[in-house]
N, C-alpha and C positions, 0 to 999 in steps of 0.2 A: 256726221250724224245730223239730220234735220229734225229737231224736236218741233212738234206743232206749237204754234204761238197763238194763244187765245186772245180774242178781242173782247175786252171787258168794259162795259159802260159803268161808270161810278157816278152816282147821283144822290143828292139829298133832296127830298121833296116833301112839302107839307101835305097834310091830309086833303087840301083843296087843290093840289097840283102845282102850287107856286114853288118855283125854285130860286127866284130872285126878285129884288125890288131896287130900282135905281142902281143897277149893276153891283149889287151886294146881296149877301144872304140875309134874309129877314129874321134870323135867329142866331143864337150863340150856343154851341154845344161842344164843350171841351172834350168830352168823351168821344164824340163822333170825329173830332179832329185827330185824336190819337189813332182811332180805327182807320181813318183815311190814310194817315202816314204809314201805318203798318202794312196796309193793303197795297200801297203804291211804291213804297221804298225800293229803289234799285231797278225800277221798271221804267220804260219810256212812257211819257205822258203826252197825250194829244189834246189840245184845247184850242178854242177860238181866241181871237185877239181880245175881245171884251172880257173874257174870263181871265186871261193873263193880266190885263190891265187892272181888273178888280183884285187879283191876288197881289199885284204890285211888285213882284220879284220872281225869279225862277225858284222852283222848289228844289232844295238841295238833294244830292245823291240820287237824282232822277234826270233823265234826258227830257228837257222841256221842248216840245215841238208845238209851235203856234201857227195855226192856220189864219192867214190874212191875205185878202185880195189886194192890199196896198203893197206894191213892189218896193216902196221906200221904208216900210215898217221894219225896224230892227231894234234889238235890245241885247245888252250883254247877257250871256249865259243861256240863250235860247237858239233854236234852229227854227227858221221861218219857212213855211210851205205855202204855196199859192192856193192849194185846195186839198181836200181830205185824202184823195187817192195818193197824192205825193207824200203827205204827212204819214200815212199808213205804211208806205214803202220805206220811208226813212225809219219809222218806228220798228218795223219788222226786222230790218237790217241791224238796228241797234239791239233789239232783244236777242237776236241770234248771236251777235258779238259778245253780249254780256252773259249769255247762257240762261236767260230768263224765259219763262213760259207765258208771259202775258204783256199785252199793250193795254194801257189804261186810258180810256176816253173820259175826260173830266169836265166837259161842257164847252160852251153853253148850249142853249136850246137848238140853234141851227146845226151845230155839230152833233148833238144827240139825235136830231131828226135824221141826219145822214148816216149815223153810225148804228143806230138800233137795228135797222134791217140786216146789217152785216154781223152784228155781235153774236158771240157764243154764250155770253153770260152778262147779267145785269146785277151789279151790287148796289142795292137801294138802301138808303136810310130813310125810313118813313118818319117824318118829324110830326109829332102829334099836336099841331097847331094849325090855325087857319088864317094866316096873315094876308094882308093886302100885298099885292105884288104885280109887277108888269111882265114877268117872264114865267112861263109854265113849261113843265116837262111834256114833251110830245106823248101821246097815248101809248100804252103798252098793251098789246093784244093778248088776252088770256088764252086764246087758241094757239098762240105761237110759243108761249112761255109757261114753264112749270116751276112752282116754288120748290126749291131744293132744301132750304133752311130758313128758319125765322128765329130771331132772338130779341125779346122785348127787354128794354132797359128803362127803369124809372129815372127821372131827372136826378142827376148826381151833382156834386159840387161843380160849379161853372157851367151847368146845363140849364137852359131856360125852359125846357120841357122834357117830357118822356119821349122816347123814340124807339123804333124797331129796325133792326138790321134784317133785310130780306135778300136772299140769294136766289135769283131766277136763272134757270137754264133753258136754252132753246130746246123745244120738244123734238124737232126734226128740221130738216132742210126745208125752208119756206122761201117763197119769193119776196122781194122787197115790198111789193104792193100789198102783201098780206099783213105786214107788220105795222100796227098802229097802236098807240098807247092810251089807256084809259086809267089814269092814276087813281081816281076815286074808287074804281073797282079793285085795283091792285092794293090800295091802302085799307080796304074795308076789313 
């Protein structure tokens, strides 16, 4: 039986579109970290090399697939792919072997830009801050995506700010050229 495997982009983004600063997240949200773990546990993760380096280790109980153009790049506990298509093929085979229904794309900006036009779903955490940063989420076209769920969370213990979980679903089949992201509109 071939169960469909969803491609899910998972991203945390500030109200001003920033997702990173100096290869790190510019906020600390313990509640969001727990949500991320619950969402991704047991599923294959696809990320770029810089994202992997910023995390500093493979994430446990998940297949960590790292996209890197450097043929010499390697680290214990990860699978390296030279480009996104190869990473997705590895992730799809892993998801089917594990019997899970999703592949999780977890960054960074270049991987998001390539994956958003292919994604079935986007699991966004809108972080209600406007930090300085050098990395932004590519725009999300509201003509392509519909909001399926939204849950606001005030800042709790270990959270630097309030945030909102937003689940976006693709409206219909659209071409890759139609999919662009406008975070300020998505976060409004």
